[in-house]
C-alpha positions as CSV (number, residue, x, y, z in Angstrom):
1,X,28.6,72.6,23.2
2,X,29.9,69.4,21.6
3,X,29.6,66.1,23.3
4,X,31.9,63.4,21.9
5,X,30.5,59.9,21.9
6,X,33.6,58.2,20.5
7,X,34.3,56.1,23.7
8,X,30.7,54.8,23.6
9,X,31.0,54.2,19.9
10,X,34.2,52.2,20.4
11,X,32.6,50.2,23.2
12,X,29.7,49.4,20.9
13,X,32.0,48.3,18.1
14,X,33.9,46.1,20.6
15,X,30.7,44.5,21.9
16,X,29.4,43.9,18.3
17,X,32.7,42.3,17.3
18,X,32.9,40.0,20.4
19,X,29.3,38.9,19.8
20,X,30.1,38.3,16.1
21,X,33.3,36.4,17.1
22,X,31.8,34.1,19.7
23,X,28.7,33.4,17.6
24,X,30.9,32.3,14.7
25,X,33.2,30.3,17.1
26,X,30.2,28.3,18.2
27,X,28.4,28.1,14.9
28,X,31.5,26.8,13.2
29,X,31.8,24.1,15.9
30,X,35.3,25.0,16.7
31,X,35.4,22.9,19.9
32,X,34.5,19.8,17.9
33,X,37.0,20.7,15.2
34,X,39.7,21.1,17.8
35,X,39.0,17.6,19.0
36,X,39.4,16.2,15.5
37,X,42.5,18.2,14.9
38,X,44.0,17.0,18.2
39,X,43.5,13.4,17.2
40,X,45.0,14.1,13.7
41,X,47.9,15.9,15.2
42,X,48.7,13.0,17.5
43,X,49.0,10.8,14.5
44,X,50.9,13.3,12.4
45,X,53.1,14.9,15.1
46,X,56.1,12.7,14.5
47,X,55.9,12.9,10.7
48,X,55.6,16.7,10.9
49,X,58.6,17.0,13.2
50,X,60.6,14.5,11.1
51,X,60.0,16.4,7.9
52,X,60.8,19.7,9.6
53,X,64.0,18.5,11.3
54,X,65.2,16.7,8.1
55,X,65.4,20.1,6.5
56,X,68.2,21.2,8.8
57,X,70.3,18.1,7.8
58,X,69.9,19.2,4.2
59,X,71.4,22.7,4.8
60,X,75.0,22.8,6.1
61,X,74.4,26.3,7.3
62,X,72.1,25.0,9.9
63,X,74.5,22.5,11.3
64,X,74.2,22.5,15.1
65,X,70.9,24.4,15.0
66,X,68.7,21.3,15.1
67,X,69.3,20.8,18.8
68,X,68.4,24.4,19.5
69,X,65.3,24.2,17.5
70,X,64.2,21.0,19.2
71,X,64.9,22.6,22.6
72,X,62.9,25.7,21.5
73,X,59.9,23.6,20.4
74,X,59.9,21.3,23.4
75,X,60.4,24.2,25.8
76,X,57.7,26.3,24.4
77,X,55.1,23.9,22.9
78,X,55.3,20.9,25.2
79,X,53.4,21.4,28.4
80,X,54.8,21.4,31.9
81,X,56.0,18.0,33.2
82,X,56.3,16.9,29.6
83,X,59.7,15.4,29.9
84,X,58.3,11.9,29.2
85,X,56.5,13.1,26.1
86,X,59.7,14.9,25.0
87,X,61.8,11.8,25.4
88,X,59.4,9.7,23.4
89,X,59.1,12.3,20.7
90,X,62.8,12.6,20.3
91,X,63.1,8.9,20.1
92,X,60.4,8.6,17.5
93,X,61.9,11.4,15.4
94,X,65.3,9.7,15.5
95,X,63.8,6.4,14.4
96,X,61.8,8.1,11.7
97,X,65.0,9.7,10.3
98,X,66.4,6.1,9.8
99,X,63.5,4.9,7.7
100,X,63.7,3.7,4.1
101,X,62.5,5.7,1.2
102,X,59.0,4.1,1.3
103,X,58.8,4.7,5.0
104,X,59.7,8.4,4.5
105,X,57.0,8.7,1.8
106,X,54.5,7.3,4.2
107,X,55.5,9.8,6.9
108,X,55.2,12.6,4.3
109,X,51.8,11.4,3.3
110,X,50.6,11.4,6.9
111,X,51.9,15.0,7.3
112,X,50.2,16.1,4.1
113,X,46.9,14.5,5.3
114,X,47.2,16.4,8.5
115,X,47.6,19.6,6.6
116,X,44.6,18.7,4.5
117,X,42.5,18.4,7.6
118,X,43.7,21.8,8.8
119,X,42.9,23.4,5.5
120,X,39.4,22.0,5.5
121,X,38.8,23.3,9.0
122,X,40.1,26.8,8.0
123,X,38.1,26.9,4.8
124,X,35.0,26.1,6.8
125,X,35.7,29.1,9.0
126,X,36.2,31.3,6.0
127,X,33.1,29.8,4.3
128,X,35.2,28.7,1.3
129,X,33.8,26.0,-0.9
130,X,36.3,26.1,-3.7
131,X,39.3,23.8,-3.6
132,X,42.9,24.4,-4.7
133,X,44.3,22.4,-7.6
134,X,46.8,19.7,-6.8
135,X,49.9,21.8,-7.5
136,X,48.7,24.7,-5.5
137,X,47.8,22.4,-2.6
138,X,51.2,20.8,-2.6
139,X,53.0,24.1,-2.7
140,X,51.0,25.5,0.2
141,X,51.4,22.4,2.3
142,X,55.1,22.3,1.6
143,X,55.5,25.9,2.4
144,X,53.9,25.5,5.8
145,X,55.9,22.3,6.6
146,X,59.2,23.9,5.6
147,X,59.0,27.6,6.1
148,X,57.9,27.3,9.7
149,X,60.9,25.3,10.9
150,X,63.3,27.3,8.7
151,X,62.1,30.6,10.2
152,X,62.6,29.2,13.7
153,X,66.1,28.0,12.7
154,X,67.0,31.3,11.1
155,X,65.8,33.3,14.1
156,X,67.7,31.1,16.5
157,X,70.8,31.3,14.4
158,X,70.6,35.1,14.1
159,X,69.8,35.4,17.8
160,X,72.8,33.3,18.8
161,X,75.1,35.3,16.5
162,X,73.8,38.7,17.8
163,X,74.1,37.5,21.4
164,X,77.7,36.6,20.8
165,X,78.7,40.1,19.7
166,X,80.7,42.0,22.2
167,X,78.6,45.1,21.7
168,X,75.4,43.2,22.4
169,X,76.9,41.4,25.4
170,X,77.9,44.8,27.0
171,X,74.4,46.2,26.3
172,X,72.8,43.1,27.8
173,X,74.9,43.4,30.9
174,X,73.9,47.0,31.2
175,X,70.2,45.9,31.1
176,X,70.8,43.2,33.6
177,X,69.8,40.4,31.4
178,X,70.0,38.9,27.9
179,X,67.9,41.6,26.4
180,X,64.3,42.0,25.6
181,X,64.6,40.6,22.1
182,X,65.8,37.2,23.3
183,X,63.2,37.1,26.0
184,X,60.4,37.8,23.6
185,X,61.7,35.5,20.8
186,X,59.4,32.6,21.7
187,X,56.4,34.9,21.5
188,X,57.5,36.5,18.2
189,X,58.1,33.0,16.7
190,X,54.7,31.8,17.9
191,X,53.0,34.9,16.5
192,X,54.8,34.5,13.1
193,X,53.8,30.8,12.9
194,X,50.1,31.6,13.7
195,X,50.0,34.5,11.3
196,X,51.5,32.3,8.5
197,X,48.8,29.7,9.1
198,X,46.0,32.3,8.9
199,X,47.4,34.0,5.9
200,X,48.4,31.0,3.8
201,X,46.2,28.0,4.6
202,X,42.7,29.4,3.8
203,X,41.8,29.3,0.1
204,X,40.9,33.0,0.4
205,X,42.7,36.2,0.3
206,X,43.4,37.2,3.9
207,X,44.7,40.7,4.6
208,X,48.1,40.7,6.2
209,X,47.0,43.0,9.0
210,X,44.2,40.6,9.9
211,X,46.5,37.6,9.9
212,X,49.0,39.4,12.1
213,X,46.2,40.6,14.5
214,X,44.9,37.0,14.8
215,X,48.5,35.7,15.2
216,X,49.2,38.2,18.0
217,X,45.9,37.4,19.8
218,X,46.5,33.6,19.5
219,X,50.1,33.9,20.7
220,X,49.0,35.9,23.8
221,X,46.3,33.3,24.6
222,X,48.9,30.6,24.0
223,X,51.4,32.1,26.4
224,X,48.6,32.6,29.0
225,X,47.4,29.0,28.5
226,X,50.9,27.6,28.9
227,X,51.3,29.4,32.3
228,X,47.8,28.4,33.4
229,X,48.2,24.8,32.3
230,X,51.6,24.6,34.0
231,X,50.1,25.9,37.2
232,X,47.2,23.5,37.1
233,X,49.4,20.5,36.4
234,X,51.8,21.3,39.1
235,X,49.3,22.4,41.8
236,X,46.5,19.9,41.1
237,X,48.2,16.6,40.1
238,X,45.0,14.8,39.6
239,X,46.1,13.0,36.4
240,X,49.3,11.8,38.1
241,X,47.3,10.3,41.0
242,X,44.9,8.5,38.6
243,X,47.2,7.5,35.8
244,X,50.5,7.2,37.6
245,X,53.5,6.7,35.3
246,X,51.4,7.2,32.1
247,X,50.0,10.5,33.3
248,X,52.0,12.4,30.7
249,X,49.9,11.0,27.9
250,X,46.4,12.4,28.9
251,X,48.1,15.6,30.0
252,X,49.7,15.9,26.5
253,X,46.4,15.1,24.8
254,X,44.5,17.8,26.8
255,X,47.3,20.3,25.9
256,X,47.0,19.5,22.2
257,X,43.3,20.1,22.4
258,X,43.7,23.4,24.1
259,X,46.3,24.5,21.6
260,X,44.0,23.8,18.7
261,X,41.2,25.6,20.5
262,X,43.4,28.7,20.7
263,X,44.6,28.3,17.1
264,X,41.0,28.1,15.8
265,X,40.0,31.0,18.0
266,X,42.7,33.1,16.4
267,X,41.5,32.0,13.0
268,X,38.0,33.2,13.9
269,X,39.4,36.5,15.0
270,X,41.2,36.8,11.7
271,X,38.0,36.0,9.8
272,X,35.7,38.2,11.8
273,X,38.0,41.2,11.4
274,X,37.1,41.2,7.8
275,X,33.4,40.4,8.2
276,X,32.3,42.3,11.3
277,X,28.9,43.8,10.7
278,X,28.5,47.5,11.2
279,X,27.0,48.4,14.6
280,X,23.7,50.1,14.9
281,X,23.8,53.6,13.8
282,X,25.5,55.6,16.5
283,X,26.8,59.1,15.8
284,X,30.4,59.8,16.9
285,X,29.4,63.2,18.1
286,X,26.3,65.3,18.6
287,X,26.1,69.0,18.7
288,X,23.9,70.8,21.2
289,X,23.5,74.4,20.4
């Protein structure tokens, strides 16, 4: 008689991986790093958005897509009741686009400094002590700052085109909605953005499957966090009672911190997938004769 122990073996591997993951998450001081990144992001958010949105003005093919991209970002990355934050960010970005050359250089420098902070945090997770040369650093930072917004713009443009096709419209009506692809577009874009971060930013070769796995996990946690955060803000309006009209600011700060906590957790997943120790010897099957 042969008794298979594969389920127990998989459970053991899962337990070992989770222990490995959470140990590294704490040892790498990810909660503290998320706080630092939240502060850096607050300073660099407008420059990052200004750099990204300025790309669409440079490409005539993306004319009319900027508003869709802004709506996509604010609708999926700004927390519930973030209308005040959205209004301020839109105003800041519009003012940034009217700056002189020296002002734009300053904004770009702020965005690059934010990317440097992100790179140092990711390299600490991957235990990397080497540093990129100046050219490689600029190319990686520029790729992250430009490819992300362009991918969102291209995906939205393609989605709008496909949705306008008669064949697609008829199929969507048959399904009783706009189609699964359009509904899952925010999740796919978030997954792609996270996977790109995990694959490109660390100065270490990261297997694509690990980066995608980390991106999927982080995107799932991000979607769950959005729903949970929206429920908390709407059902327990503590911040609004205490802070009144400026409640949007602390709410937004908490959301940025949670977002970075999730991003770093996804980075730890990506790292641990390639470094998980082998579990204690456990045979996959035993044979009883």
